[in-house]
PyMOL commands that place a pseudoatom at each C-alpha (Angstrom):
pseudoatom trace, name=CA, resn=UNK, resi=1, chain=A, elem=C, hetatm=0, pos=[-2.473, 46.018, 25.147]
pseudoatom trace, name=CA, resn=UNK, resi=2, chain=A, elem=C, hetatm=0, pos=[-1.208, 45.732, 21.577]
pseudoatom trace, name=CA, resn=UNK, resi=3, chain=A, elem=C, hetatm=0, pos=[1.074, 42.864, 22.600]
pseudoatom trace, name=CA, resn=UNK, resi=4, chain=A, elem=C, hetatm=0, pos=[-1.856, 41.036, 24.127]
pseudoatom trace, name=CA, resn=UNK, resi=5, chain=A, elem=C, hetatm=0, pos=[-3.877, 41.347, 20.903]
pseudoatom trace, name=CA, resn=UNK, resi=6, chain=A, elem=C, hetatm=0, pos=[-0.904, 40.194, 18.786]
pseudoatom trace, name=CA, resn=UNK, resi=7, chain=A, elem=C, hetatm=0, pos=[-0.295, 37.258, 21.145]
pseudoatom trace, name=CA, resn=UNK, resi=8, chain=A, elem=C, hetatm=0, pos=[-3.983, 36.288, 20.950]
pseudoatom trace, name=CA, resn=UNK, resi=9, chain=A, elem=C, hetatm=0, pos=[-4.026, 36.436, 17.134]
pseudoatom trace, name=CA, resn=UNK, resi=10, chain=A, elem=C, hetatm=0, pos=[-0.839, 34.377, 16.798]
pseudoatom trace, name=CA, resn=UNK, resi=11, chain=A, elem=C, hetatm=0, pos=[-2.188, 31.791, 19.254]
pseudoatom trace, name=CA, resn=UNK, resi=12, chain=A, elem=C, hetatm=0, pos=[-5.451, 31.601, 17.320]
pseudoatom trace, name=CA, resn=UNK, resi=13, chain=A, elem=C, hetatm=0, pos=[-3.652, 31.127, 13.988]
pseudoatom trace, name=CA, resn=UNK, resi=14, chain=A, elem=C, hetatm=0, pos=[-1.323, 28.451, 15.341]
pseudoatom trace, name=CA, resn=UNK, resi=15, chain=A, elem=C, hetatm=0, pos=[-4.151, 26.500, 16.944]
pseudoatom trace, name=CA, resn=UNK, resi=16, chain=A, elem=C, hetatm=0, pos=[-6.006, 26.485, 13.621]
pseudoatom trace, name=CA, resn=UNK, resi=17, chain=A, elem=C, hetatm=0, pos=[-3.014, 24.780, 11.973]
pseudoatom trace, name=CA, resn=UNK, resi=18, chain=A, elem=C, hetatm=0, pos=[-3.383, 21.600, 14.009]
pseudoatom trace, name=CA, resn=UNK, resi=19, chain=A, elem=C, hetatm=0, pos=[-5.021, 18.519, 12.539]
pseudoatom trace, name=CA, resn=UNK, resi=20, chain=A, elem=C, hetatm=0, pos=[-7.950, 18.026, 14.897]
pseudoatom trace, name=CA, resn=UNK, resi=21, chain=A, elem=C, hetatm=0, pos=[-9.670, 15.434, 12.691]
pseudoatom trace, name=CA, resn=UNK, resi=22, chain=A, elem=C, hetatm=0, pos=[-6.692, 13.165, 12.119]
pseudoatom trace, name=CA, resn=UNK, resi=23, chain=A, elem=C, hetatm=0, pos=[-7.581, 9.914, 10.384]
pseudoatom trace, name=CA, resn=UNK, resi=24, chain=A, elem=C, hetatm=0, pos=[-6.052, 6.602, 11.294]
pseudoatom trace, name=CA, resn=UNK, resi=25, chain=A, elem=C, hetatm=0, pos=[-3.828, 5.600, 8.390]
pseudoatom trace, name=CA, resn=UNK, resi=26, chain=A, elem=C, hetatm=0, pos=[-3.713, 1.878, 7.716]
pseudoatom trace, name=CA, resn=UNK, resi=27, chain=A, elem=C, hetatm=0, pos=[-0.233, 0.854, 6.567]
pseudoatom trace, name=CA, resn=UNK, resi=28, chain=A, elem=C, hetatm=0, pos=[-0.439, -2.946, 6.844]
pseudoatom trace, name=CA, resn=UNK, resi=29, chain=A, elem=C, hetatm=0, pos=[-2.926, -5.754, 6.102]
pseudoatom trace, name=CA, resn=UNK, resi=30, chain=A, elem=C, hetatm=0, pos=[-2.222, -8.833, 8.229]
pseudoatom trace, name=CA, resn=UNK, resi=31, chain=A, elem=C, hetatm=0, pos=[-5.132, -11.105, 7.258]
pseudoatom trace, name=CA, resn=UNK, resi=32, chain=A, elem=C, hetatm=0, pos=[-2.964, -13.666, 5.412]
pseudoatom trace, name=CA, resn=UNK, resi=33, chain=A, elem=C, hetatm=0, pos=[0.587, -14.577, 4.598]
pseudoatom trace, name=CA, resn=UNK, resi=34, chain=A, elem=C, hetatm=0, pos=[-0.161, -13.533, 1.016]
pseudoatom trace, name=CA, resn=UNK, resi=35, chain=A, elem=C, hetatm=0, pos=[3.133, -14.932, -0.246]
pseudoatom trace, name=CA, resn=UNK, resi=36, chain=A, elem=C, hetatm=0, pos=[2.941, -18.463, 1.180]
pseudoatom trace, name=CA, resn=UNK, resi=37, chain=A, elem=C, hetatm=0, pos=[-0.621, -19.306, 2.321]
pseudoatom trace, name=CA, resn=UNK, resi=38, chain=A, elem=C, hetatm=0, pos=[-2.494, -18.637, -0.926]
pseudoatom trace, name=CA, resn=UNK, resi=39, chain=A, elem=C, hetatm=0, pos=[-2.223, -21.324, -3.645]
pseudoatom trace, name=CA, resn=UNK, resi=40, chain=A, elem=C, hetatm=0, pos=[-1.075, -20.344, -7.133]
pseudoatom trace, name=CA, resn=UNK, resi=41, chain=A, elem=C, hetatm=0, pos=[-4.128, -21.896, -8.795]
pseudoatom trace, name=CA, resn=UNK, resi=42, chain=A, elem=C, hetatm=0, pos=[-7.796, -21.446, -7.970]
pseudoatom trace, name=CA, resn=UNK, resi=43, chain=A, elem=C, hetatm=0, pos=[-10.632, -23.621, -9.236]
pseudoatom trace, name=CA, resn=UNK, resi=44, chain=A, elem=C, hetatm=0, pos=[-10.889, -24.355, -12.968]
pseudoatom trace, name=CA, resn=UNK, resi=45, chain=A, elem=C, hetatm=0, pos=[-7.138, -23.749, -13.540]
pseudoatom trace, name=CA, resn=UNK, resi=46, chain=A, elem=C, hetatm=0, pos=[-7.484, -20.007, -12.895]
pseudoatom trace, name=CA, resn=UNK, resi=47, chain=A, elem=C, hetatm=0, pos=[-4.490, -18.246, -11.358]
pseudoatom trace, name=CA, resn=UNK, resi=48, chain=A, elem=C, hetatm=0, pos=[-4.896, -16.501, -7.989]
pseudoatom trace, name=CA, resn=UNK, resi=49, chain=A, elem=C, hetatm=0, pos=[-3.585, -12.971, -7.724]
pseudoatom trace, name=CA, resn=UNK, resi=50, chain=A, elem=C, hetatm=0, pos=[-3.236, -10.728, -4.703]
pseudoatom trace, name=CA, resn=UNK, resi=51, chain=A, elem=C, hetatm=0, pos=[-4.260, -7.132, -5.438]
pseudoatom trace, name=CA, resn=UNK, resi=52, chain=A, elem=C, hetatm=0, pos=[-1.613, -4.853, -3.954]
pseudoatom trace, name=CA, resn=UNK, resi=53, chain=A, elem=C, hetatm=0, pos=[-2.688, -1.619, -5.641]
pseudoatom trace, name=CA, resn=UNK, resi=54, chain=A, elem=C, hetatm=0, pos=[-6.302, -1.055, -6.790]
pseudoatom trace, name=CA, resn=UNK, resi=55, chain=A, elem=C, hetatm=0, pos=[-6.974, 0.687, -10.100]
pseudoatom trace, name=CA, resn=UNK, resi=56, chain=A, elem=C, hetatm=0, pos=[-6.994, 4.456, -9.688]
pseudoatom trace, name=CA, resn=UNK, resi=57, chain=A, elem=C, hetatm=0, pos=[-4.765, 4.400, -6.599]
pseudoatom trace, name=CA, resn=UNK, resi=58, chain=A, elem=C, hetatm=0, pos=[-1.302, 5.934, -6.288]
pseudoatom trace, name=CA, resn=UNK, resi=59, chain=A, elem=C, hetatm=0, pos=[-0.211, 4.432, -2.943]
pseudoatom trace, name=CA, resn=UNK, resi=60, chain=A, elem=C, hetatm=0, pos=[2.638, 1.914, -3.493]
pseudoatom trace, name=CA, resn=UNK, resi=61, chain=A, elem=C, hetatm=0, pos=[1.890, -1.244, -1.471]
pseudoatom trace, name=CA, resn=UNK, resi=62, chain=A, elem=C, hetatm=0, pos=[3.609, -4.621, -1.724]
pseudoatom trace, name=CA, resn=UNK, resi=63, chain=A, elem=C, hetatm=0, pos=[3.829, -7.956, 0.038]
pseudoatom trace, name=CA, resn=UNK, resi=64, chain=A, elem=C, hetatm=0, pos=[6.620, -8.089, 2.620]
pseudoatom trace, name=CA, resn=UNK, resi=65, chain=A, elem=C, hetatm=0, pos=[8.865, -11.041, 1.754]
pseudoatom trace, name=CA, resn=UNK, resi=66, chain=A, elem=C, hetatm=0, pos=[9.630, -11.869, 5.407]
pseudoatom trace, name=CA, resn=UNK, resi=67, chain=A, elem=C, hetatm=0, pos=[6.114, -11.713, 6.914]
pseudoatom trace, name=CA, resn=UNK, resi=68, chain=A, elem=C, hetatm=0, pos=[3.918, -12.171, 3.841]
pseudoatom trace, name=CA, resn=UNK, resi=69, chain=A, elem=C, hetatm=0, pos=[1.760, -9.234, 5.000]
pseudoatom trace, name=CA, resn=UNK, resi=70, chain=A, elem=C, hetatm=0, pos=[0.627, -6.527, 2.609]
pseudoatom trace, name=CA, resn=UNK, resi=71, chain=A, elem=C, hetatm=0, pos=[2.331, -3.256, 3.587]
pseudoatom trace, name=CA, resn=UNK, resi=72, chain=A, elem=C, hetatm=0, pos=[2.432, 0.328, 2.378]
pseudoatom trace, name=CA, resn=UNK, resi=73, chain=A, elem=C, hetatm=0, pos=[5.993, 0.732, 1.104]
pseudoatom trace, name=CA, resn=UNK, resi=74, chain=A, elem=C, hetatm=0, pos=[8.093, 3.148, 3.151]
pseudoatom trace, name=CA, resn=UNK, resi=75, chain=A, elem=C, hetatm=0, pos=[10.642, 5.567, 1.734]
pseudoatom trace, name=CA, resn=UNK, resi=76, chain=A, elem=C, hetatm=0, pos=[11.893, 6.304, 5.259]
pseudoatom trace, name=CA, resn=UNK, resi=77, chain=A, elem=C, hetatm=0, pos=[10.652, 5.751, 8.818]
pseudoatom trace, name=CA, resn=UNK, resi=78, chain=A, elem=C, hetatm=0, pos=[8.249, 8.692, 8.556]
pseudoatom trace, name=CA, resn=UNK, resi=79, chain=A, elem=C, hetatm=0, pos=[7.437, 8.709, 4.837]
pseudoatom trace, name=CA, resn=UNK, resi=80, chain=A, elem=C, hetatm=0, pos=[5.143, 6.377, 2.871]
pseudoatom trace, name=CA, resn=UNK, resi=81, chain=A, elem=C, hetatm=0, pos=[5.588, 5.910, -0.892]
pseudoatom trace, name=CA, resn=UNK, resi=82, chain=A, elem=C, hetatm=0, pos=[3.025, 7.633, -3.096]
pseudoatom trace, name=CA, resn=UNK, resi=83, chain=A, elem=C, hetatm=0, pos=[3.376, 7.749, -6.886]
pseudoatom trace, name=CA, resn=UNK, resi=84, chain=A, elem=C, hetatm=0, pos=[3.494, 11.466, -7.751]
pseudoatom trace, name=CA, resn=UNK, resi=85, chain=A, elem=C, hetatm=0, pos=[2.060, 11.208, -11.246]
pseudoatom trace, name=CA, resn=UNK, resi=86, chain=A, elem=C, hetatm=0, pos=[-0.911, 9.348, -12.699]
pseudoatom trace, name=CA, resn=UNK, resi=87, chain=A, elem=C, hetatm=0, pos=[-2.390, 6.553, -10.555]
pseudoatom trace, name=CA, resn=UNK, resi=88, chain=A, elem=C, hetatm=0, pos=[-2.282, 2.916, -11.627]
pseudoatom trace, name=CA, resn=UNK, resi=89, chain=A, elem=C, hetatm=0, pos=[-4.604, 2.387, -14.646]
pseudoatom trace, name=CA, resn=UNK, resi=90, chain=A, elem=C, hetatm=0, pos=[-5.509, -1.182, -13.639]
pseudoatom trace, name=CA, resn=UNK, resi=91, chain=A, elem=C, hetatm=0, pos=[-5.435, -3.362, -10.541]
pseudoatom trace, name=CA, resn=UNK, resi=92, chain=A, elem=C, hetatm=0, pos=[-1.813, -4.296, -9.854]
pseudoatom trace, name=CA, resn=UNK, resi=93, chain=A, elem=C, hetatm=0, pos=[-0.630, -7.242, -7.815]
pseudoatom trace, name=CA, resn=UNK, resi=94, chain=A, elem=C, hetatm=0, pos=[1.330, -10.452, -7.685]
pseudoatom trace, name=CA, resn=UNK, resi=95, chain=A, elem=C, hetatm=0, pos=[0.904, -14.203, -8.051]
pseudoatom trace, name=CA, resn=UNK, resi=96, chain=A, elem=C, hetatm=0, pos=[1.348, -15.996, -4.697]
pseudoatom trace, name=CA, resn=UNK, resi=97, chain=A, elem=C, hetatm=0, pos=[4.136, -18.548, -4.203]
pseudoatom trace, name=CA, resn=UNK, resi=98, chain=A, elem=C, hetatm=0, pos=[6.136, -17.260, -7.169]
pseudoatom trace, name=CA, resn=UNK, resi=99, chain=A, elem=C, hetatm=0, pos=[8.832, -15.398, -5.218]
pseudoatom trace, name=CA, resn=UNK, resi=100, chain=A, elem=C, hetatm=0, pos=[12.325, -16.603, -6.053]
pseudoatom trace, name=CA, resn=UNK, resi=101, chain=A, elem=C, hetatm=0, pos=[15.430, -15.099, -4.385]
pseudoatom trace, name=CA, resn=UNK, resi=102, chain=A, elem=C, hetatm=0, pos=[18.332, -13.856, -6.501]
pseudoatom trace, name=CA, resn=UNK, resi=103, chain=A, elem=C, hetatm=0, pos=[20.549, -16.600, -5.034]
pseudoatom trace, name=CA, resn=UNK, resi=104, chain=A, elem=C, hetatm=0, pos=[18.277, -19.143, -6.738]
pseudoatom trace, name=CA, resn=UNK, resi=105, chain=A, elem=C, hetatm=0, pos=[18.119, -17.324, -10.082]
pseudoatom trace, name=CA, resn=UNK, resi=106, chain=A, elem=C, hetatm=0, pos=[15.066, -15.109, -9.433]
pseudoatom trace, name=CA, resn=UNK, resi=107, chain=A, elem=C, hetatm=0, pos=[14.712, -11.334, -9.282]
pseudoatom trace, name=CA, resn=UNK, resi=108, chain=A, elem=C, hetatm=0, pos=[13.801, -11.348, -5.554]
pseudoatom trace, name=CA, resn=UNK, resi=109, chain=A, elem=C, hetatm=0, pos=[10.143, -10.526, -6.291]
pseudoatom trace, name=CA, resn=UNK, resi=110, chain=A, elem=C, hetatm=0, pos=[6.998, -12.534, -7.015]
pseudoatom trace, name=CA, resn=UNK, resi=111, chain=A, elem=C, hetatm=0, pos=[5.548, -12.379, -10.537]
pseudoatom trace, name=CA, resn=UNK, resi=112, chain=A, elem=C, hetatm=0, pos=[3.811, -9.062, -11.192]
pseudoatom trace, name=CA, resn=UNK, resi=113, chain=A, elem=C, hetatm=0, pos=[0.386, -8.940, -12.800]
pseudoatom trace, name=CA, resn=UNK, resi=114, chain=A, elem=C, hetatm=0, pos=[-2.197, -6.388, -13.967]
pseudoatom trace, name=CA, resn=UNK, resi=115, chain=A, elem=C, hetatm=0, pos=[-5.849, -7.346, -13.528]
pseudoatom trace, name=CA, resn=UNK, resi=116, chain=A, elem=C, hetatm=0, pos=[-7.959, -5.510, -16.103]
pseudoatom trace, name=CA, resn=UNK, resi=117, chain=A, elem=C, hetatm=0, pos=[-11.513, -4.572, -15.242]
pseudoatom trace, name=CA, resn=UNK, resi=118, chain=A, elem=C, hetatm=0, pos=[-13.278, -2.748, -12.439]
pseudoatom trace, name=CA, resn=UNK, resi=119, chain=A, elem=C, hetatm=0, pos=[-11.432, -1.606, -9.330]
pseudoatom trace, name=CA, resn=UNK, resi=120, chain=A, elem=C, hetatm=0, pos=[-10.767, -4.439, -6.853]
pseudoatom trace, name=CA, resn=UNK, resi=121, chain=A, elem=C, hetatm=0, pos=[-10.014, -3.678, -3.198]
pseudoatom trace, name=CA, resn=UNK, resi=122, chain=A, elem=C, hetatm=0, pos=[-6.484, -3.969, -1.849]
pseudoatom trace, name=CA, resn=UNK, resi=123, chain=A, elem=C, hetatm=0, pos=[-5.802, -7.400, -0.342]
pseudoatom trace, name=CA, resn=UNK, resi=124, chain=A, elem=C, hetatm=0, pos=[-8.410, -9.145, -2.488]
pseudoatom trace, name=CA, resn=UNK, resi=125, chain=A, elem=C, hetatm=0, pos=[-7.532, -12.561, -3.895]
for i in range(1, 125): cmd.bond("trace and resi %d" % i, "trace and resi %d" % (i + 1))
show_as sticks, trace
zoom trace
């Protein structure tokens, strides 16, 4: 009888460890080719930026250079990159069409930019 009680308690504890309310985690935004489809300049000579990381967020996202989609950066196949200290103090992103490969004298990344002000949603232009 004691074994039955122990078995029941262990089963109950293990079943409580499961994540029954798992959320769907979005790891990619495929609405645009953010690197190639968005012009550098907007109206009135303003520069377009693509917000990769909203202010107050610590998830490291960036535009994939092959697809142009906005993706949550992966450390490994099963691990997404999260900054383990303070979140970004301002909206962080890049200027479209400014990517230049190292072979052509660039640093293999588009120009980085901070957008000061209120939080702007990821993927906003």
